Backbone as JSON Lines, residues from 0, in Angstrom:
{"i":0,"aa":"K","n":[-10.77,47.1,-1.5],"ca":[-10.67,48.19,-0.57],"c":[-12.05,48.54,-0.05]}
{"i":1,"aa":"M","n":[-12.16,48.69,1.31],"ca":[-13.46,49.0,1.91],"c":[-13.59,50.51,2.06]}
{"i":2,"aa":"S","n":[-14.37,51.1,1.19],"ca":[-14.52,52.54,1.25],"c":[-15.81,52.96,1.91]}
{"i":3,"aa":"H","n":[-16.81,52.15,1.83],"ca":[-18.09,52.48,2.46],"c":[-17.96,52.3,3.98]}
{"i":4,"aa":"P","n":[-18.46,53.25,4.82],"ca":[-18.32,53.14,6.28],"c":[-18.94,51.87,6.85]}
{"i":5,"aa":"L","n":[-20.01,51.39,6.3],"ca":[-20.66,50.17,6.78],"c":[-19.76,48.96,6.54]}
{"i":6,"aa":"L","n":[-19.06,48.95,5.43],"ca":[-18.18,47.84,5.12],"c":[-17.0,47.78,6.09]}
{"i":7,"aa":"R","n":[-16.57,48.93,6.6],"ca":[-15.46,48.95,7.54],"c":[-15.86,48.38,8.9]}
{"i":8,"aa":"V","n":[-17.09,48.54,9.36],"ca":[-17.52,48.05,10.68],"c":[-18.17,46.68,10.61]}
{"i":9,"aa":"L","n":[-18.44,46.2,9.41],"ca":[-19.08,44.9,9.25],"c":[-18.3,43.76,9.9]}
{"i":10,"aa":"P","n":[-16.98,43.67,9.74],"ca":[-16.26,42.59,10.43],"c":[-16.38,42.68,11.96]}
{"i":11,"aa":"A","n":[-16.37,43.87,12.51],"ca":[-16.5,44.04,13.96],"c":[-17.89,43.62,14.43]}
{"i":12,"aa":"I","n":[-18.92,43.94,13.64],"ca":[-20.29,43.54,13.98],"c":[-20.41,42.02,13.92]}
{"i":13,"aa":"A","n":[-19.84,41.39,12.92],"ca":[-19.9,39.93,12.77],"c":[-19.2,39.25,13.94]}
{"i":14,"aa":"L","n":[-18.04,39.8,14.35],"ca":[-17.31,39.23,15.48],"c":[-18.12,39.37,16.77]}
{"i":15,"aa":"S","n":[-18.74,40.51,16.98],"ca":[-19.55,40.74,18.18],"c":[-20.73,39.77,18.25]}
{"i":16,"aa":"V","n":[-21.4,39.58,17.14],"ca":[-22.54,38.66,17.09],"c":[-22.07,37.24,17.39]}
{"i":17,"aa":"A","n":[-20.93,36.85,16.85],"ca":[-20.39,35.51,17.09],"c":[-20.05,35.32,18.57]}
{"i":18,"aa":"L","n":[-19.43,36.34,19.17],"ca":[-19.07,36.24,20.59],"c":[-20.31,36.19,21.48]}
{"i":19,"aa":"L","n":[-21.33,36.97,21.16],"ca":[-22.57,36.94,21.94],"c":[-23.23,35.58,21.85]}
{"i":20,"aa":"G","n":[-23.25,34.99,20.69],"ca":[-23.82,33.66,20.51],"c":[-23.07,32.62,21.33]}
{"i":21,"aa":"T","n":[-21.75,32.74,21.39],"ca":[-20.94,31.79,22.16],"c":[-21.22,31.94,23.65]}
{"i":22,"aa":"S","n":[-21.35,33.18,24.14],"ca":[-21.6,33.36,25.58],"c":[-22.97,32.84,25.96]}
{"i":23,"aa":"T","n":[-23.96,32.92,25.08],"ca":[-25.27,32.37,25.36],"c":[-25.21,30.86,25.46]}
{"i":24,"aa":"V","n":[-24.48,30.22,24.55],"ca":[-24.33,28.77,24.57],"c":[-23.6,28.35,25.84]}
{"i":25,"aa":"T","n":[-22.54,29.07,26.21],"ca":[-21.77,28.75,27.42],"c":[-22.66,28.88,28.65]}
{"i":26,"aa":"R","n":[-23.44,29.94,28.72],"ca":[-24.33,30.14,29.87],"c":[-25.34,29.0,29.96]}
{"i":27,"aa":"A","n":[-25.88,28.57,28.84],"ca":[-26.86,27.49,28.84],"c":[-26.2,26.18,29.27]}
{"i":28,"aa":"Q","n":[-24.95,25.97,28.89],"ca":[-24.25,24.74,29.28],"c":[-23.94,24.73,30.78]}
{"i":29,"aa":"D","n":[-23.68,25.9,31.38],"ca":[-23.36,25.99,32.79],"c":[-24.59,25.88,33.68]}
{"i":30,"aa":"E","n":[-25.77,26.1,33.13],"ca":[-26.99,26.06,33.91],"c":[-27.31,24.64,34.35]}
{"i":31,"aa":"S","n":[-27.65,24.48,35.62],"ca":[-27.94,23.15,36.16],"c":[-29.27,22.64,35.63]}
{"i":32,"aa":"P","n":[-29.36,21.34,35.38],"ca":[-30.63,20.76,34.95],"c":[-31.55,20.5,36.15]}
{"i":33,"aa":"F","n":[-31.14,20.94,37.34],"ca":[-31.91,20.72,38.57],"c":[-32.29,22.04,39.23]}
{"i":34,"aa":"T","n":[-33.34,22.0,40.03],"ca":[-33.7,23.13,40.87],"c":[-33.54,22.72,42.33]}
{"i":35,"aa":"D","n":[-33.31,23.7,43.18],"ca":[-33.12,23.42,44.6],"c":[-34.42,22.97,45.24]}
{"i":36,"aa":"G","n":[-34.33,21.89,46.02],"ca":[-35.47,21.37,46.76],"c":[-35.31,21.67,48.23]}
{"i":37,"aa":"T","n":[-35.85,20.81,49.06],"ca":[-35.81,21.01,50.5],"c":[-34.4,20.75,51.04]}
{"i":38,"aa":"V","n":[-34.19,21.17,52.29],"ca":[-32.89,21.06,52.94],"c":[-32.98,20.02,54.04]}
{"i":39,"aa":"Y","n":[-31.92,19.24,54.17],"ca":[-31.86,18.18,55.18],"c":[-30.7,18.44,56.13]}
{"i":40,"aa":"R","n":[-30.96,18.34,57.41],"ca":[-29.92,18.38,58.44],"c":[-29.69,16.93,58.85]}
{"i":41,"aa":"I","n":[-28.51,16.43,58.55],"ca":[-28.2,15.01,58.76],"c":[-27.15,14.88,59.85]}
{"i":42,"aa":"A","n":[-27.38,13.99,60.79],"ca":[-26.39,13.68,61.82],"c":[-26.06,12.2,61.72]}
{"i":43,"aa":"T","n":[-24.76,11.89,61.75],"ca":[-24.31,10.51,61.76],"c":[-23.78,10.2,63.15]}
{"i":44,"aa":"I","n":[-24.22,9.07,63.69],"ca":[-23.98,8.74,65.1],"c":[-23.47,7.31,65.2]}
{"i":45,"aa":"R","n":[-22.48,7.12,66.04],"ca":[-21.98,5.78,66.33],"c":[-22.37,5.45,67.76]}
{"i":46,"aa":"T","n":[-23.06,4.33,67.93],"ca":[-23.41,3.88,69.28],"c":[-22.34,2.91,69.75]}
{"i":47,"aa":"G","n":[-22.24,2.76,71.05],"ca":[-21.27,1.83,71.62],"c":[-21.64,0.39,71.29]}
{"i":48,"aa":"A","n":[-20.71,-0.5,71.58],"ca":[-20.95,-1.93,71.32],"c":[-22.22,-2.39,72.02]}
{"i":49,"aa":"N","n":[-23.11,-3.0,71.26],"ca":[-24.38,-3.55,71.78],"c":[-25.25,-2.51,72.49]}
{"i":50,"aa":"S","n":[-25.13,-1.23,72.11],"ca":[-25.94,-0.21,72.8],"c":[-26.89,0.52,71.86]}
{"i":51,"aa":"Q","n":[-27.01,0.08,70.6],"ca":[-27.91,0.77,69.68],"c":[-29.35,0.74,70.19]}
{"i":52,"aa":"N","n":[-29.8,-0.4,70.68],"ca":[-31.18,-0.51,71.15],"c":[-31.42,0.41,72.35]}
{"i":53,"aa":"A","n":[-30.46,0.49,73.27],"ca":[-30.59,1.4,74.42],"c":[-30.66,2.85,73.95]}
{"i":54,"aa":"Y","n":[-29.85,3.19,72.95],"ca":[-29.87,4.55,72.41],"c":[-31.21,4.85,71.75]}
{"i":55,"aa":"L","n":[-31.74,3.91,70.99],"ca":[-33.04,4.11,70.35],"c":[-34.14,4.31,71.39]}
{"i":56,"aa":"K","n":[-34.06,3.6,72.51],"ca":[-35.04,3.81,73.6],"c":[-34.92,5.22,74.16]}
{"i":57,"aa":"Q","n":[-33.69,5.74,74.25],"ca":[-33.5,7.11,74.72],"c":[-34.08,8.11,73.72]}
{"i":58,"aa":"L","n":[-33.85,7.86,72.43],"ca":[-34.41,8.74,71.4],"c":[-35.93,8.72,71.43]}
{"i":59,"aa":"D","n":[-36.49,7.57,71.73],"ca":[-37.94,7.44,71.79],"c":[-38.55,8.27,72.92]}
{"i":60,"aa":"Q","n":[-37.77,8.51,73.96],"ca":[-38.25,9.3,75.09],"c":[-38.18,10.8,74.83]}
{"i":61,"aa":"F","n":[-37.22,11.24,74.02],"ca":[-37.01,12.68,73.87],"c":[-37.05,13.13,72.41]}
{"i":62,"aa":"W","n":[-36.15,12.59,71.59],"ca":[-35.99,13.1,70.22],"c":[-37.25,12.9,69.39]}
{"i":63,"aa":"Y","n":[-37.79,11.69,69.39],"ca":[-38.96,11.4,68.57],"c":[-40.17,12.27,68.95]}
{"i":64,"aa":"P","n":[-40.55,12.35,70.24],"ca":[-41.68,13.22,70.58],"c":[-41.43,14.69,70.23]}
{"i":65,"aa":"M","n":[-40.17,15.12,70.38],"ca":[-39.86,16.51,70.05],"c":[-40.02,16.76,68.56]}
{"i":66,"aa":"M","n":[-39.59,15.82,67.73],"ca":[-39.72,15.98,66.28],"c":[-41.18,15.95,65.85]}
{"i":67,"aa":"V","n":[-41.99,15.11,66.47],"ca":[-43.43,15.06,66.16],"c":[-44.06,16.42,66.44]}
{"i":68,"aa":"K","n":[-43.72,17.0,67.6],"ca":[-44.28,18.31,67.95],"c":[-43.73,19.42,67.07]}
{"i":69,"aa":"A","n":[-42.43,19.35,66.74],"ca":[-41.83,20.36,65.87],"c":[-42.49,20.35,64.49]}
{"i":70,"aa":"K","n":[-42.82,19.16,64.02],"ca":[-43.51,19.05,62.73],"c":[-44.92,19.63,62.83]}
{"i":71,"aa":"A","n":[-45.61,19.33,63.93],"ca":[-46.97,19.86,64.12],"c":[-46.97,21.38,64.22]}
{"i":72,"aa":"L","n":[-45.91,21.96,64.79],"ca":[-45.8,23.41,64.91],"c":[-45.29,24.08,63.63]}
{"i":73,"aa":"G","n":[-44.95,23.28,62.62],"ca":[-44.44,23.83,61.36],"c":[-42.98,24.24,61.42]}
{"i":74,"aa":"L","n":[-42.26,23.78,62.45],"ca":[-40.84,24.13,62.56],"c":[-39.97,23.29,61.64]}
{"i":75,"aa":"I","n":[-40.42,22.09,61.33],"ca":[-39.72,21.22,60.39],"c":[-40.75,20.65,59.42]}
{"i":76,"aa":"K","n":[-40.28,20.17,58.29],"ca":[-41.17,19.57,57.31],"c":[-41.37,18.09,57.62]}
{"i":77,"aa":"D","n":[-40.27,17.4,57.95],"ca":[-40.35,15.97,58.24],"c":[-39.07,15.55,58.95]}
{"i":78,"aa":"F","n":[-39.02,14.3,59.39],"ca":[-37.83,13.77,60.04],"c":[-37.77,12.27,59.85]}
{"i":79,"aa":"H","n":[-36.56,11.73,59.94],"ca":[-36.36,10.3,59.76],"c":[-35.27,9.84,60.72]}
{"i":80,"aa":"L","n":[-35.37,8.6,61.12],"ca":[-34.36,7.95,61.94],"c":[-33.98,6.66,61.21]}
{"i":81,"aa":"L","n":[-32.71,6.55,60.83],"ca":[-32.24,5.37,60.11],"c":[-31.21,4.64,60.95]}
{"i":82,"aa":"T","n":[-31.25,3.31,60.9],"ca":[-30.25,2.5,61.59],"c":[-29.69,1.47,60.62]}
{"i":83,"aa":"G","n":[-28.5,1.02,60.92],"ca":[-27.88,-0.01,60.1],"c":[-26.65,-0.53,60.81]}
{"i":84,"aa":"M","n":[-25.99,-1.43,60.17],"ca":[-24.76,-1.98,60.75],"c":[-23.59,-1.11,60.31]}
{"i":85,"aa":"A","n":[-22.7,-0.82,61.24],"ca":[-21.5,-0.07,60.91],"c":[-20.59,-0.93,60.04]}
{"i":86,"aa":"A","n":[-19.96,-0.31,59.06],"ca":[-19.06,-1.04,58.16],"c":[-17.73,-1.37,58.84]}
{"i":87,"aa":"N","n":[-17.34,-0.54,59.78],"ca":[-16.11,-0.75,60.53],"c":[-16.22,0.0,61.86]}
{"i":88,"aa":"K","n":[-15.2,-0.06,62.7],"ca":[-15.32,0.54,64.04],"c":[-15.34,2.07,64.01]}
{"i":89,"aa":"E","n":[-15.0,2.7,62.88],"ca":[-15.06,4.16,62.77],"c":[-16.36,4.64,62.13]}
{"i":90,"aa":"D","n":[-17.2,3.72,61.7],"ca":[-18.41,4.05,60.94],"c":[-19.58,4.33,61.88]}
{"i":91,"aa":"Y","n":[-20.61,4.98,61.35],"ca":[-21.84,5.25,62.1],"c":[-22.83,4.12,61.9]}
{"i":92,"aa":"D","n":[-23.77,4.01,62.85],"ca":[-24.83,3.01,62.71],"c":[-26.22,3.62,62.89]}
{"i":93,"aa":"V","n":[-26.28,4.91,63.19],"ca":[-27.54,5.62,63.34],"c":[-27.42,6.95,62.58]}
{"i":94,"aa":"M","n":[-28.5,7.31,61.89],"ca":[-28.53,8.59,61.18],"c":[-29.87,9.25,61.48]}
{"i":95,"aa":"T","n":[-29.82,10.52,61.88],"ca":[-31.05,11.3,62.02],"c":[-31.09,12.3,60.88]}
{"i":96,"aa":"I","n":[-32.28,12.48,60.33],"ca":[-32.47,13.39,59.21],"c":[-33.66,14.28,59.54]}
{"i":97,"aa":"I","n":[-33.43,15.57,59.5],"ca":[-34.5,16.55,59.73],"c":[-34.63,17.38,58.46]}
{"i":98,"aa":"E","n":[-35.83,17.41,57.91],"ca":[-36.09,18.11,56.65],"c":[-36.79,19.44,56.94]}
{"i":99,"aa":"V","n":[-36.28,20.51,56.31],"ca":[-36.93,21.82,56.36],"c":[-37.13,22.3,54.92]}
{"i":100,"aa":"N","n":[-38.01,23.27,54.74],"ca":[-38.32,23.72,53.39],"c":[-37.16,24.42,52.7]}
{"i":101,"aa":"S","n":[-36.4,25.23,53.47],"ca":[-35.29,25.98,52.88],"c":[-34.29,26.34,53.97]}
{"i":102,"aa":"L","n":[-33.14,26.84,53.54],"ca":[-32.13,27.28,54.5],"c":[-32.66,28.41,55.38]}
{"i":103,"aa":"A","n":[-33.58,29.19,54.86],"ca":[-34.17,30.29,55.64],"c":[-34.88,29.76,56.89]}
{"i":104,"aa":"D","n":[-35.37,28.51,56.83],"ca":[-36.03,27.93,58.0],"c":[-35.06,27.66,59.13]}
{"i":105,"aa":"L","n":[-33.76,27.7,58.85],"ca":[-32.75,27.49,59.88],"c":[-32.21,28.82,60.44]}
{"i":106,"aa":"D","n":[-32.56,29.92,59.78],"ca":[-32.14,31.23,60.27],"c":[-32.91,31.6,61.53]}
{"i":107,"aa":"P","n":[-32.26,32.3,62.44],"ca":[-32.98,32.72,63.65],"c":[-34.08,33.73,63.32]}
{"i":108,"aa":"S","n":[-35.21,33.55,63.96],"ca":[-36.3,34.53,63.86],"c":[-37.03,34.49,65.19]}
{"i":109,"aa":"P","n":[-37.53,35.61,65.66],"ca":[-38.23,35.63,66.95],"c":[-39.39,34.64,67.0]}
{"i":110,"aa":"E","n":[-40.14,34.52,65.92],"ca":[-41.29,33.61,65.89],"c":[-40.85,32.15,66.04]}
{"i":111,"aa":"R","n":[-39.83,31.75,65.24],"ca":[-39.34,30.37,65.33],"c":[-38.7,30.09,66.68]}
{"i":112,"aa":"E","n":[-37.91,31.03,67.18],"ca":[-37.26,30.85,68.48],"c":[-38.3,30.68,69.59]}
{"i":113,"aa":"A","n":[-39.39,31.43,69.52],"ca":[-40.46,31.32,70.52],"c":[-41.11,29.94,70.46]}
{"i":114,"aa":"K","n":[-41.32,29.43,69.25],"ca":[-41.91,28.09,69.12],"c":[-40.97,27.01,69.64]}
{"i":115,"aa":"W","n":[-39.66,27.13,69.32],"ca":[-38.7,26.15,69.83],"c":[-38.61,26.21,71.35]}
{"i":116,"aa":"K","n":[-38.66,27.42,71.92],"ca":[-38.62,27.56,73.38],"c":[-39.86,26.91,74.01]}
{"i":117,"aa":"Q","n":[-41.01,27.16,73.42],"ca":[-42.26,26.54,73.89],"c":[-42.13,25.02,73.86]}
{"i":118,"aa":"L","n":[-41.56,24.5,72.8],"ca":[-41.39,23.06,72.65],"c":[-40.4,22.51,73.68]}
{"i":119,"aa":"R","n":[-39.26,23.18,73.87],"ca":[-38.28,22.74,74.88],"c":[-38.87,22.78,76.28]}
{"i":120,"aa":"D","n":[-39.59,23.85,76.59],"ca":[-40.22,23.97,77.92],"c":[-41.22,22.84,78.16]}
{"i":121,"aa":"A","n":[-42.01,22.52,77.15],"ca":[-42.98,21.43,77.27],"c":[-42.27,20.1,77.47]}
{"i":122,"aa":"M","n":[-41.17,19.87,76.75],"ca":[-40.41,18.63,76.9],"c":[-39.78,18.56,78.29]}
{"i":123,"aa":"N","n":[-39.27,19.68,78.78],"ca":[-38.69,19.71,80.13],"c":[-39.74,19.37,81.18]}
{"i":124,"aa":"T","n":[-40.94,19.92,81.02],"ca":[-42.03,19.65,81.96],"c":[-42.41,18.17,81.93]}
{"i":125,"aa":"T","n":[-42.53,17.62,80.73],"ca":[-42.86,16.21,80.58],"c":[-41.81,15.31,81.24]}
{"i":126,"aa":"A","n":[-40.54,15.72,81.14],"ca":[-39.44,14.91,81.69],"c":[-39.3,15.07,83.2]}
{"i":127,"aa":"G","n":[-40.02,16.02,83.79],"ca":[-39.92,16.22,85.23],"c":[-39.05,17.39,85.63]}
{"i":128,"aa":"G","n":[-38.8,18.3,84.7],"ca":[-38.02,19.49,85.01],"c":[-36.75,19.58,84.18]}
{"i":129,"aa":"K","n":[-36.21,20.79,84.12],"ca":[-35.01,21.04,83.31],"c":[-33.82,20.23,83.81]}
{"i":130,"aa":"E","n":[-33.67,20.09,85.12],"ca":[-32.53,19.35,85.67],"c":[-32.57,17.89,85.23]}
{"i":131,"aa":"K","n":[-33.76,17.28,85.26],"ca":[-33.88,15.89,84.82],"c":[-33.61,15.76,83.32]}
{"i":132,"aa":"M","n":[-34.08,16.75,82.56],"ca":[-33.83,16.72,81.11],"c":[-32.34,16.88,80.83]}
{"i":133,"aa":"D","n":[-31.66,17.78,81.56],"ca":[-30.22,17.94,81.38],"c":[-29.48,16.65,81.73]}
{"i":134,"aa":"A","n":[-29.91,15.98,82.79],"ca":[-29.29,14.71,83.19],"c":[-29.53,13.65,82.11]}
{"i":135,"aa":"F","n":[-30.73,13.65,81.56],"ca":[-31.04,12.7,80.48],"c":[-30.14,12.94,79.28]}
{"i":136,"aa":"R","n":[-29.99,14.21,78.89],"ca":[-29.13,14.55,77.75],"c":[-27.69,14.12,78.02]}
{"i":137,"aa":"A","n":[-27.23,14.35,79.23],"ca":[-25.87,13.94,79.59],"c":[-25.7,12.43,79.51]}
{"i":138,"aa":"S","n":[-26.76,11.68,79.85],"ca":[-26.67,10.22,79.8],"c":[-26.5,9.71,78.36]}
{"i":139,"aa":"L","n":[-26.93,10.51,77.38],"ca":[-26.77,10.12,75.99],"c":[-25.29,10.0,75.6]}
{"i":140,"aa":"N","n":[-24.45,10.81,76.24],"ca":[-23.03,10.79,75.9],"c":[-22.39,9.43,76.18]}
{"i":141,"aa":"G","n":[-22.96,8.66,77.08],"ca":[-22.4,7.35,77.36],"c":[-22.79,6.28,76.36]}
{"i":142,"aa":"T","n":[-23.82,6.54,75.57],"ca":[-24.3,5.51,74.64],"c":[-24.02,5.84,73.18]}
{"i":143,"aa":"R","n":[-23.6,7.07,72.91],"ca":[-23.39,7.42,71.5],"c":[-22.33,8.5,71.34]}
{"i":144,"aa":"E","n":[-21.83,8.58,70.1],"ca":[-20.89,9.63,69.72],"c":[-21.37,10.2,68.39]}
{"i":145,"aa":"I","n":[-21.57,11.51,68.34],"ca":[-21.97,12.15,67.09],"c":[-20.71,12.3,66.23]}
{"i":146,"aa":"L","n":[-20.68,11.63,65.09],"ca":[-19.51,11.65,64.22],"c":[-19.5,12.86,63.3]}
{"i":147,"aa":"G","n":[-20.68,13.31,62.91],"ca":[-20.73,14.46,62.01],"c":[-22.14,14.95,61.79]}
{"i":148,"aa":"E","n":[-22.21,16.2,61.36],"ca":[-23.48,16.81,61.0],"c":[-23.28,17.52,59.68]}
{"i":149,"aa":"K","n":[-24.31,17.48,58.84],"ca":[-24.19,18.06,57.51],"c":[-25.53,18.6,57.06]}
{"i":150,"aa":"L","n":[-25.5,19.71,56.35],"ca":[-26.69,20.24,55.67],"c":[-26.58,19.86,54.2]}
{"i":151,"aa":"M","n":[-27.65,19.31,53.66],"ca":[-27.66,18.96,52.24],"c":[-29.0,19.41,51.65]}
{"i":152,"aa":"R","n":[-28.94,19.77,50.37],"ca":[-30.14,20.23,49.67],"c":[-30.51,19.21,48.6]}
{"i":153,"aa":"E","n":[-31.8,18.87,48.57],"ca":[-32.29,17.96,47.54],"c":[-32.28,18.69,46.2]}
{"i":154,"aa":"Q","n":[-31.94,17.97,45.15],"ca":[-31.94,18.52,43.8],"c":[-33.06,17.85,43.01]}
{"i":155,"aa":"M","n":[-33.93,18.67,42.45],"ca":[-35.1,18.19,41.72],"c":[-34.9,18.49,40.22]}
{"i":156,"aa":"P","n":[-35.17,17.52,39.35],"ca":[-35.05,17.77,37.9],"c":[-35.99,18.89,37.48]}
{"i":157,"aa":"K","n":[-35.5,19.71,36.57],"ca":[-36.35,20.82,36.05],"c":[-37.43,20.27,35.16]}
């Protein structure tokens, strides 16, 4: 018979300690062994039959110079252009990858928007005006189809 007050609460204390220990172990098991790294904006593109080279020439006139300047202005961290053979007629053969430091770099901000506008205006001037740049962009639709866009975050081991 438990007559001492401490003896009556001892089982409840033991159960509480056991449950707390279990929740700590569970929390540690749920914790990822990785930390969040940089963010990538990936676009998968299918070019028409025998038109990949023509599309790459178009990218060289607009996309590549724009990415070089965006990187110089600190708007992006890095960028990549990958090509390959499509596995089937529904597959992509071109992938563009734009790397930023974090998702916050994709949020609108007056400072970033001003830099992007400056960059677009400079590209329009280089191309011979906004109308010519719009016509150039429209011409891309004949050589490629954007199949998808995705944001992905790199995972770095802790």
